GUMIZA-594777 format. One line per 2 residues: number of its first residue (from 0); their letters; for each residue y, z negated, x of C-alpha. Coordinates in nm, 3 decimals, always signed. Layout:
NUM = a = Y Z X; ...
//
This chain:
0 = ma = -0.150 +0.675 -0.466; -0.084 +0.936 -0.198
2 = fd = +0.242 +1.006 -0.017; +0.121 +1.349 +0.094
4 = al = +0.282 +1.657 +0.244; +0.383 +1.800 -0.094
6 = im = +0.558 +1.477 -0.191; +0.742 +1.475 +0.141
8 = ka = +0.848 +1.835 +0.086; +0.983 +1.750 -0.260
10 = vt = +1.171 +1.445 -0.126; +1.319 +1.649 +0.160
12 = ee = +1.453 +1.912 -0.080; +1.605 +1.640 -0.298
14 = lq = +1.774 +1.474 +0.000; +1.902 +1.808 +0.127
16 = ee = +2.063 +1.869 -0.211; +2.199 +1.517 -0.264
18 = lt = +2.299 +1.389 +0.079; +2.395 +1.677 +0.306
20 = ga = +2.735 +1.587 +0.452; +2.729 +1.234 +0.304
22 = pv = +2.881 +0.962 +0.529; +2.673 +0.659 +0.627
24 = qr = +2.853 +0.349 +0.499; +2.604 +0.068 +0.545
26 = iy = +2.268 +0.004 +0.712; +2.057 -0.300 +0.635
28 = ep = +1.702 -0.431 +0.599; +1.593 -0.559 +0.256
30 = ag = +1.438 -0.906 +0.247; +1.109 -0.753 +0.129
32 = gg = +1.084 -0.516 +0.427; +1.192 -0.162 +0.512
34 = li = +1.531 -0.022 +0.598; +1.809 +0.126 +0.384
36 = lh = +2.094 +0.363 +0.470; +2.370 +0.361 +0.209
38 = ly = +2.549 +0.696 +0.196; +2.846 +0.796 -0.016
40 = sr = +2.759 +1.101 -0.226; +2.932 +1.248 -0.531
42 = gs = +3.104 +0.930 -0.631; +2.797 +0.710 -0.596
44 = qp = +2.637 +0.519 -0.313; +2.259 +0.578 -0.317
46 = gl = +2.036 +0.402 -0.068; +1.801 +0.608 +0.147
48 = lf = +1.504 +0.375 +0.176; +1.247 +0.391 +0.457
50 = si = +0.932 +0.180 +0.472; +0.664 +0.186 +0.742
52 = dp = +0.455 -0.086 +0.582; +0.098 +0.058 +0.572
54 = ry = +0.062 -0.009 +0.199; +0.414 +0.097 +0.099
56 = ar = +0.495 +0.365 +0.360; +0.750 +0.601 +0.207
58 = vh = +1.101 +0.748 +0.210; +1.314 +0.815 -0.097
60 = lt = +1.648 +0.746 -0.265; +1.701 +0.421 -0.450
62 = yr = +1.987 +0.290 -0.661; +1.852 -0.064 -0.667
64 = rl = +2.058 -0.331 -0.497; +1.820 -0.527 -0.279
66 = qs = +1.898 -0.853 -0.102; +1.924 -0.810 +0.276
68 = rd = +1.749 -1.013 +0.543; +1.945 -1.295 +0.703
70 = kp = +1.895 -1.159 +1.054; +1.870 -0.782 +1.119
72 = sp = +1.614 -0.651 +1.368; +1.719 -0.494 +1.702
74 = fc = +1.628 -0.150 +1.565; +1.855 -0.202 +1.263
76 = ml = +2.138 -0.300 +1.499; +2.070 +0.015 +1.705
78 = lr = +2.098 +0.234 +1.395; +2.426 +0.069 +1.302
80 = ky = +2.559 +0.153 +1.646; +2.469 +0.523 +1.629
82 = la = +2.482 +0.606 +1.257; +2.745 +0.390 +1.083
84 = gg = +3.044 +0.611 +1.015; +2.849 +0.932 +1.086
86 = ra = +2.734 +1.195 +0.838; +2.391 +1.325 +0.739
88 = as = +2.401 +1.686 +0.864; +2.057 +1.820 +0.769
90 = fy = +1.710 +1.724 +0.648; +1.397 +1.897 +0.778
92 = np = +1.030 +1.856 +0.690; +0.783 +2.026 +0.928
94 = pl = +0.545 +2.231 +0.708; +0.238 +2.044 +0.583
96 = er = +0.346 +1.721 +0.757; +0.452 +1.382 +0.620
98 = il = +0.748 +1.379 +0.854; +1.121 +1.385 +0.779
100 = ei = +1.379 +1.465 +1.046; +1.741 +1.378 +0.964
102 = sf = +2.016 +1.508 +1.194; +2.347 +1.319 +1.197
104 = dp = +2.696 +1.426 +1.290; +2.800 +1.125 +1.497
106 = pe = +3.097 +0.897 +1.445; +3.381 +0.939 +1.691
108 = gm = +3.281 +0.859 +2.048; +2.905 +0.867 +1.985
110 = pp = +2.651 +1.142 +2.068; +2.461 +1.333 +1.797
112 = vk = +2.125 +1.178 +1.709; +1.824 +1.242 +1.490
114 = li = +1.625 +0.990 +1.287; +1.258 +1.081 +1.244
116 = ae = +1.050 +0.917 +0.971; +0.674 +0.949 +1.019
118 = im = +0.508 +0.843 +0.691; +0.143 +0.824 +0.790
120 = gr = -0.010 +0.503 +0.652; -0.076 +0.242 +0.920
122 = rs = +0.066 +0.478 +1.188; +0.402 +0.513 +1.009
124 = nl = +0.713 +0.478 +1.221; +1.088 +0.535 +1.242
126 = vl = +1.219 +0.685 +1.565; +1.577 +0.748 +1.678
128 = vd = +1.620 +1.028 +1.935; +1.916 +1.193 +2.105
130 = ae = +2.004 +1.563 +2.129; +1.748 +1.606 +2.411
132 = dl = +1.473 +1.437 +2.207; +1.476 +1.131 +2.430
134 = il = +1.379 +0.820 +2.236; +1.663 +0.572 +2.193
136 = ga = +1.458 +0.323 +1.993; +1.186 +0.285 +1.732
138 = ar = +1.094 +0.048 +1.454; +0.749 +0.016 +1.611
140 = tv = +0.710 +0.082 +1.983; +0.382 +0.224 +2.115
142 = sw = +0.287 +0.222 +2.485; +0.076 +0.478 +2.670
144 = eq = -0.203 +0.220 +2.683; -0.196 +0.194 +2.305
146 = np = -0.184 +0.569 +2.249; -0.262 +0.799 +2.546
148 = lr = -0.142 +1.104 +2.347; +0.214 +0.993 +2.273
150 = ai = +0.407 +0.684 +2.365; +0.696 +0.577 +2.143
152 = mp = +0.917 +0.387 +2.385; +1.290 +0.398 +2.468
154 = ge = +1.352 +0.652 +2.745; +1.034 +0.852 +2.673
156 = ly = +1.049 +1.210 +2.549; +0.968 +1.227 +2.178
158 = rp = +0.644 +1.417 +2.129; +0.568 +1.548 +1.779
160 = vp = +0.262 +1.422 +1.596; -0.038 +1.625 +1.726
162 = pq = -0.145 +1.889 +1.471; -0.472 +1.833 +1.289
164 = dk = -0.761 +2.070 +1.344; -0.742 +2.207 +0.992
166 = ld = -0.666 +2.538 +0.823; -0.312 +2.616 +0.712
168 = pr = -0.343 +2.676 +0.333; -0.052 +2.923 +0.341
170 = qm = -0.210 +3.153 +0.598; -0.588 +3.094 +0.598
172 = eq = -0.831 +3.377 +0.528; -1.108 +3.341 +0.272
174 = gd = -1.379 +3.399 +0.531; -1.252 +3.116 +0.753
176 = ft = -1.222 +2.884 +0.456; -1.572 +2.968 +0.328
178 = aa = -1.735 +2.926 +0.669; -1.568 +2.590 +0.732
180 = me = -1.654 +2.458 +0.387; -2.017 +2.577 +0.397
182 = ak = -2.070 +2.407 +0.733; -1.948 +2.076 +0.596
184 = la = -2.131 +2.107 +0.264; -2.453 +2.184 +0.451
186 = rg = -2.421 +1.844 +0.618; -2.419 +1.679 +0.275
188 = kk = -2.047 +1.616 +0.236; -1.901 +1.602 -0.111
190 = pe = -1.683 +1.903 -0.199; -1.363 +1.696 -0.215
192 = na = -1.433 +1.538 +0.126; -1.520 +1.875 +0.278
194 = ll = -1.196 +2.019 +0.140; -0.997 +1.724 +0.273
196 = et = -1.137 +1.781 +0.623; -1.090 +2.159 +0.608
198 = va = -0.739 +2.219 +0.474; -0.416 +2.066 +0.604
200 = gi = -0.149 +1.912 +0.382; -0.362 +1.766 +0.104
202 = sp = -0.453 +1.411 +0.008; -0.780 +1.274 -0.137
204 = ll = -0.625 +1.277 -0.486; -0.512 +1.637 -0.446
206 = ar = -0.854 +1.735 -0.308; -1.020 +1.602 -0.624
208 = el = -0.766 +1.792 -0.834; -0.830 +2.121 -0.650
210 = ch = -1.208 +2.082 -0.685; -1.159 +2.029 -1.057
212 = rg = -0.936 +2.334 -1.085; -1.197 +2.534 -0.895
214 = gw = -1.459 +2.440 -1.152; -1.692 +2.309 -0.884
216 = qe = -1.935 +2.153 -1.130; -1.937 +2.449 -1.369
218 = qg = -2.011 +2.756 -1.156; -2.245 +2.873 -0.881
220 = pd = -2.175 +2.789 -0.515; -2.044 +3.135 -0.414
222 = rd = -1.807 +3.153 -0.706; -1.708 +2.790 -0.647
224 = le = -1.583 +2.854 -0.295; -1.402 +3.172 -0.395
226 = tl = -1.231 +3.001 -0.689; -1.155 +2.694 -0.481
228 = yq = -0.996 +2.913 -0.214; -0.780 +3.082 -0.475
230 = kv = -0.669 +2.749 -0.626; -0.572 +2.612 -0.285
232 = ke = -0.374 +2.927 -0.200; -0.212 +2.920 -0.542
234 = lf = -0.092 +2.561 -0.500; +0.072 +2.638 -0.168
236 = ta = +0.238 +2.967 -0.267; +0.616 +2.965 -0.244
238 = ev = +0.657 +2.999 -0.620; +0.455 +2.687 -0.702
240 = nd = +0.552 +2.492 -0.393; +0.924 +2.535 -0.455
242 = nl = +0.897 +2.409 -0.813; +0.704 +2.087 -0.777
244 = ap = +0.705 +1.857 -1.080; +0.608 +1.504 -0.965
246 = vl = +0.412 +1.290 -1.209; +0.344 +0.916 -1.229
248 = lp = +0.017 +0.783 -1.371; +0.098 +0.420 -1.465
250 = ek = -0.254 +0.318 -1.569; -0.418 +0.471 -1.261
252 = ka = -0.147 +0.332 -1.031; -0.110 +0.674 -0.874
254 = fa = +0.135 +0.961 -0.839; +0.119 +1.326 -0.737
256 = av = +0.345 +1.621 -0.664; +0.191 +1.823 -0.950
258 = rl = +0.036 +1.748 -1.287; -0.330 +1.646 -1.249
260 = eh = -0.563 +1.840 -1.473; -0.869 +1.631 -1.382
262 = la = -0.688 +1.328 -1.525; -0.555 +1.510 -1.831
264 = ee = -0.654 +1.224 -2.062; -0.444 +0.976 -1.865
266 = eq = -0.074 +0.919 -1.933; +0.127 +1.130 -1.686
268 = vq = +0.502 +1.074 -1.679; +0.684 +1.371 -1.532
270 = ys = +1.001 +1.323 -1.326; +1.266 +1.579 -1.242
272 = rp = +1.335 +1.406 -0.909; +1.066 +1.260 -0.682
274 = sa = +1.280 +0.966 -0.569; +1.305 +0.828 -0.922
276 = ml = +0.926 +0.840 -0.952; +0.865 +0.684 -0.609
278 = dq = +1.124 +0.414 -0.665; +0.959 +0.315 -0.995
280 = fy = +0.606 +0.332 -0.859; +0.663 +0.128 -0.543
282 = sd = +0.887 -0.126 -0.714; +0.610 -0.194 -0.965
284 = li = +0.344 -0.197 -0.692; +0.538 -0.437 -0.469
286 = ee = +0.611 -0.669 -0.762; +0.245 -0.663 -0.864
288 = dr = +0.131 -0.737 -0.508; +0.392 -1.012 -0.473
290 = ek = +0.270 -1.168 -0.797; -0.090 -1.146 -0.682
292 = ql = -0.006 -1.303 -0.347; +0.197 -1.581 -0.511
294 = re = -0.078 -1.647 -0.764; -0.337 -1.673 -0.486
296 = ql = -0.109 -1.907 -0.290; -0.057 -2.134 -0.592
298 = ns = -0.424 -2.130 -0.688; -0.528 -2.214 -0.334
300 = av = -0.287 -2.508 -0.315; -0.399 -2.648 -0.652
302 = kk = -0.770 -2.605 -0.576; -0.725 -2.780 -0.242
304 = rl = -0.549 -3.069 -0.415; -0.810 -3.075 -0.692
306 = ag = -1.098 -3.094 -0.442; -0.926 -3.389 -0.272
308 = le = -0.870 -3.563 -0.605; -1.231 -3.519 -0.715
310 = kk = -1.349 -3.670 -0.386; -1.098 -3.952 -0.426
312 = le = -1.221 -4.019 -0.781; -1.578 -4.039 -0.659
314 = qq = -1.480 -4.299 -0.398; -1.278 -4.496 -0.653
316 = qe = -1.571 -4.502 -0.893; -1.794 -4.637 -0.616
318 = el = -1.537 -4.908 -0.542; -1.513 -4.983 -0.913
320 = ae = -1.891 -5.021 -0.937; -1.886 -5.257 -0.641
322 = ag = -1.600 -5.453 -0.792; -1.814 -5.484 -1.105
324 = na = -2.028 -5.733 -0.911; -1.742 -5.986 -0.917
326 = pr = -1.912 -6.222 -1.174; -2.213 -6.247 -0.944
328 = hr = -2.001 -6.409 -0.672; -1.876 -6.666 -0.923
330 = lf = -2.239 -6.743 -1.013; -2.323 -6.786 -0.643
332 = ge = -2.040 -7.040 -0.604; -2.146 -7.233 -0.913
334 = ll = -2.510 -7.243 -0.799; -2.416 -7.378 -0.456
336 = lt = -2.206 -7.659 -0.608; -2.473 -7.744 -0.865
338 = yr = -2.771 -7.741 -0.626; -2.594 -7.842 -0.305
340 = hq = -2.870 -8.091 -0.223; -3.126 -7.808 -0.211
342 = vt = -2.931 -7.606 +0.047; -3.043 -7.642 +0.408
344 = rg = -2.756 -7.646 +0.655; -2.759 -7.343 +0.889
346 = ad = -2.965 -7.127 +0.649; -2.854 -6.765 +0.589
348 = sv = -2.968 -6.768 +0.224; -3.114 -6.988 -0.043
350 = tl = -3.308 -6.920 -0.364; -3.201 -7.127 -0.664
352 = pd = -3.269 -7.132 -1.042; -3.023 -6.923 -1.248
354 = ly = -2.785 -7.153 -1.439; -2.790 -6.930 -1.748
356 = qp = -3.150 -6.810 -1.727; -3.345 -7.104 -1.577
358 = dq = -3.672 -6.911 -1.580; -3.527 -6.671 -1.320
360 = mv = -3.446 -6.736 -0.957; -3.132 -6.612 -0.773
362 = tv = -3.105 -6.557 -0.397; -2.761 -6.666 -0.271
364 = pl = -2.641 -6.524 +0.066; -2.492 -6.785 +0.302
366 = dp = -2.283 -6.800 +0.616; -2.491 -7.024 +0.849
368 = sr = -2.178 -7.146 +1.028; -2.021 -7.283 +0.708
370 = sv = -2.097 -7.588 +0.497; -2.222 -7.566 +0.137
372 = se = -1.873 -7.629 -0.002; -1.720 -7.369 +0.229
374 = na = -1.983 -7.112 +0.127; -1.917 -7.185 -0.240
376 = qr = -1.542 -7.146 -0.189; -1.603 -6.821 -0.002
378 = hf = -1.791 -6.676 -0.301; -1.520 -6.798 -0.543
380 = nr = -1.256 -6.623 -0.327; -1.457 -6.303 -0.325
382 = yq = -1.486 -6.326 -0.703; -1.109 -6.359 -0.748
384 = ka = -1.042 -6.075 -0.503; -1.296 -5.843 -0.666
386 = kk = -1.160 -5.928 -1.012; -0.804 -5.832 -0.911
388 = ar = -0.931 -5.523 -0.726; -1.119 -5.409 -1.033
390 = ek = -0.803 -5.395 -1.244; -0.617 -5.222 -0.965
392 = ik = -0.895 -4.966 -0.915; -0.907 -4.900 -1.290
394 = kq = -0.538 -4.807 -1.280; -0.599 -4.584 -0.978
396 = vr = -0.892 -4.415 -1.154; -0.676 -4.347 -1.462
398 = kt = -0.402 -4.206 -1.240; -0.646 -3.986 -1.048
400 = rs = -0.808 -3.857 -1.367; -0.463 -3.778 -1.509
402 = ei = -0.374 -3.576 -1.199; -0.708 -3.396 -1.212
404 = ey = -0.626 -3.301 -1.572; -0.283 -3.185 -1.456
406 = cr = -0.437 -2.969 -1.180; -0.684 -2.807 -1.419
408 = gl = -0.398 -2.731 -1.656; -0.203 -2.583 -1.365
410 = ly = -0.492 -2.352 -1.277; -0.501 -2.222 -1.633
412 = ti = -0.123 -2.177 -1.641; -0.117 -1.995 -1.305
414 = en = -0.381 -1.745 -1.420; -0.183 -1.670 -1.736
416 = sf = +0.169 -1.654 -1.590; +0.375 -1.369 -1.450
418 = nt = +0.709 -1.298 -1.284; +0.963 -1.578 -1.328
420 = sl = +0.704 -1.811 -1.479; +0.506 -1.806 -1.152
422 = ee = +0.825 -1.883 -0.961; +0.890 -2.179 -1.191
424 = ir = +0.535 -2.306 -1.129; +0.591 -2.272 -0.755
426 = qe = +0.909 -2.480 -0.781; +0.724 -2.737 -0.990
428 = mi = +0.449 -2.758 -0.724; +0.711 -2.803 -0.450
430 = ea = +0.863 -3.089 -0.646; +0.515 -3.237 -0.698
432 = gy = +0.441 -3.216 -0.325; +0.166 -2.955 -0.361
434 = lr = +0.362 -2.697 -0.160; +0.603 -2.725 +0.127
436 = ek = +0.955 -2.599 +0.078; +1.075 -2.331 +0.318
438 = gk = +1.384 -2.388 +0.529; +1.605 -2.153 +0.328
440 = er = +1.490 -2.305 +0.000; +1.587 -2.654 +0.116
442 = rk = +1.946 -2.536 +0.142; +1.951 -2.418 -0.218
444 = tk = +2.099 -2.676 -0.449; +2.078 -2.494 -0.779
446 = ta = +1.745 -2.424 -0.949; +1.728 -2.149 -1.210
448 = ap = +1.692 -2.272 -1.567; +1.342 -2.234 -1.720
450 = qp = +1.299 -1.922 -1.932; +1.057 -1.993 -2.220
452 = ln = +0.949 -1.724 -2.464; +1.155 -1.688 -2.778
454 = fa = +1.016 -1.571 -3.114; +1.138 -1.565 -3.474
456 = ts = +0.926 -1.658 -3.775; +0.914 -1.446 -4.089
458 = ag = +1.174 -1.683 -4.235; +1.403 -1.620 -3.937
460 = ht = +1.357 -1.956 -3.766; +1.343 -1.975 -3.385
462 = vl = +1.018 -2.062 -3.207; +1.026 -2.152 -2.836
464 = vg = +0.704 -2.125 -2.633; +0.658 -2.279 -2.290
466 = rn = +0.444 -2.086 -2.042; +0.431 -2.355 -1.773
468 = nr = +0.496 -2.728 -1.735; +0.863 -2.689 -1.642
470 = qn = +0.924 -2.475 -1.950; +0.722 -2.717 -2.163
472 = dh = +0.932 -3.009 -2.043; +1.253 -2.813 -2.097
474 = it = +1.191 -2.701 -2.454; +1.050 -3.038 -2.562
476 = fk = +1.307 -3.274 -2.414; +1.618 -3.060 -2.363
478 = aa = +1.620 -2.759 -2.595; +1.478 -2.932 -2.905
480 = ar = +1.646 -3.162 -3.157; +1.483 -3.481 -3.285
482 = rd = +1.390 -3.327 -3.620; +1.252 -3.003 -3.477
484 = tw = +0.874 -2.960 -3.506; +0.652 -2.969 -3.198
486 = fh = +0.310 -2.797 -3.175; +0.025 -2.816 -2.924
488 = vr = -0.345 -2.729 -2.927; -0.573 -3.032 -2.934
490 = nl = -0.761 -3.120 -2.611; -0.695 -2.785 -2.441
492 = pg = -0.442 -2.665 -2.182; -0.163 -2.469 -2.345
494 = gh = +0.208 -2.428 -2.393; +0.436 -2.656 -2.590
496 = vv = +0.574 -2.481 -2.898; +0.891 -2.591 -3.077
498 = lk = +0.997 -2.471 -3.421; +1.376 -2.499 -3.436
500 = ea = +1.632 -2.493 -3.714; +1.368 -2.512 -3.989
502 = ps = +1.393 -2.759 -4.279; +1.200 -3.085 -4.255
504 = pp = +0.918 -3.061 -4.345; +0.891 -2.691 -4.242
506 = pe = +0.765 -2.425 -4.483; +0.389 -2.360 -4.469
508 = ed = +0.445 -2.006 -4.342; +0.651 -2.133 -4.048
510 = ie = +0.384 -2.390 -3.965; +0.113 -2.123 -3.976
512 = ea = +0.306 -1.889 -3.747; +0.412 -2.156 -3.497
514 = af = +0.055 -2.292 -3.486; -0.071 -1.938 -3.423
516 = la = +0.163 -1.909 -3.122; +0.048 -2.247 -2.990
518 = ay = -0.315 -2.132 -3.017; -0.243 -1.790 -2.867
520 = fs = -0.065 -1.936 -2.564; -0.351 -2.175 -2.486
522 = kg = -0.697 -2.173 -2.335; -0.831 -2.124 -2.687
524 = rd = -0.681 -1.775 -2.714; -1.022 -1.607 -2.746
526 = ss = -1.147 -1.840 -3.022; -1.118 -1.768 -3.390
528 = av = -1.045 -2.128 -3.488; -0.828 -2.363 -3.281
530 = av = -0.709 -2.711 -3.384; -0.331 -2.742 -3.345
532 = dy = -0.147 -3.074 -3.380; +0.215 -3.082 -3.491
534 = te = +0.477 -3.353 -3.532; +0.852 -3.402 -3.509
536 = ir = +1.006 -3.409 -3.163; +1.112 -3.772 -3.212
538 = hv = +0.743 -3.869 -3.206; +0.680 -3.702 -2.869
540 = rr = +0.745 -3.886 -2.543; +0.672 -3.838 -2.178
542 = rp = +0.379 -4.013 -2.019; +0.512 -4.295 -1.798
544 = gg = +0.530 -4.159 -1.443; +0.350 -3.846 -1.560
546 = kp = +0.387 -3.488 -1.442; +0.624 -3.243 -1.619
548 = gf = +0.487 -3.132 -1.955; +0.248 -3.427 -1.995
550 = vf = +0.325 -3.617 -2.316; +0.204 -3.865 -2.576
552 = ye = +0.261 -3.794 -2.945; +0.196 -3.975 -3.274
554 = nf = +0.241 -3.936 -3.650; +0.094 -3.588 -3.625
556 = kt = -0.089 -3.356 -3.860; -0.348 -3.094 -3.767
558 = vt = -0.394 -2.735 -3.880; -0.646 -2.471 -3.777
560 = an = -0.504 -2.151 -3.629; -0.669 -1.818 -3.553
562 = pl = -0.519 -1.667 -3.236; -0.724 -1.351 -3.298
564 = dp = -0.544 -1.279 -3.627; -0.450 -0.909 -3.593
566 = el = -0.167 -0.929 -3.845; +0.009 -1.214 -3.664
568 = rr = -0.047 -1.047 -3.327; +0.128 -0.737 -3.459
570 = rf = +0.396 -0.955 -3.617; +0.484 -1.108 -3.278
572 = kl = +0.403 -0.791 -3.075; +0.127 -0.961 -2.876
574 = p = -0.167 -0.774 -2.721
//
């Protein structure tokens, strides 16, 4: 991934072709970050998207309709004031820089302005300047204390990004290039790093590509530098530079302005327009990062709850063990009443023969301030209390163990869920009290319906597969009929599977295929033999007070499924 000078050049040329003279109709900030200018061009309304997020810094056209933030930033409001109703007059990219300058013909009554996008990783910025290059505002203000070389503050003169102390690949001489490279290589730098520090306008990915094209590993050092010089000059000649063909490498999660020969074995999707490539790449990257962040958030919340439950269970088991001593207090009471004449008043304990094992002696604790009868009654009371507590604690232990099982199932489901399924899990965890609901979410009254997977058996019958507890609950108790067949792996976390519209009992082939899906979408996916129970829906019921997706079932049969079966994986197009 490298939004380098060549990519910026390609984007600038595309914008110049597509948007010159286009009126600005709308300016807003997407909920996910960035800023979009909608311009009317050739019957369509593309969005010119800017992002200064360090990980997603970029500028390109997008035709996606993104939800806007509830409250625009002051900089967005400033752009609306100066740009709405104006026209994009020209687009300029300073050579070898990741900078885009857009000049606007102003709306009536407003002065001409220029919007400057600096796409430079963590130093990226958007700056609005007037005709005299005085800064009117910026997405990210920078004081003189923060950067002694150039402040980005309203009222300050806009100063261009200081040039790097590198050679211009369009004008450099071979002798200068060779001397600079040899000096860096002599200090032990890798060729690609030396090239990156020597020549302006290239990225680390492009440096590796140029070293490959120069045959650095195949020829002697003198020839290497000469060939490398020629390859660099060749890339930046007008003929090549004016006909860039951007490529996307999906597996490598990278893109470049030219086809990469050093990654020739990788899939490289070529695009005629850089914006289409960038829009696809960053949309996928942002979605992947959002999924990762959501998965980490859900995992963290469940693990925190699980740790608390395991500690709670430990305490409950200790209380249960203590409550198990209840019969001993009854024995103490009986001993005191039987041998009351042997108890000395004011004693704190007494040792008496065991009523049931006379050859053994039992030491009975006493309250010196109480009489024998009162001490006996005290032990009987403690017996009754401990007996009741034991039953209560047993229920609490069962409830805690059930929730621990639920949490462990959640962890498995979270790790094997994506996109909307993760969102459904998040909603489930909010409802379960594992996550707090945000203010905006509290105002939402309608929750999206679960979206289970849908397959068809060889006989054409529908099979629904739940990927999380909400989907499991939905397909089992809402989408299924009483005579439909329900499948689930035995004693393992996994999705509910419902075979619909099949005769009762279902054909063996349908049972085999539905059982395969139940095994595949379970923790037993990597096993070659998984026990799968199946029964009619009418024999499945929710656990009383249980979490979504937790059920009891009866009148079931069991089959063994192989989730590694290559034929069935191909049949259902599963990896």
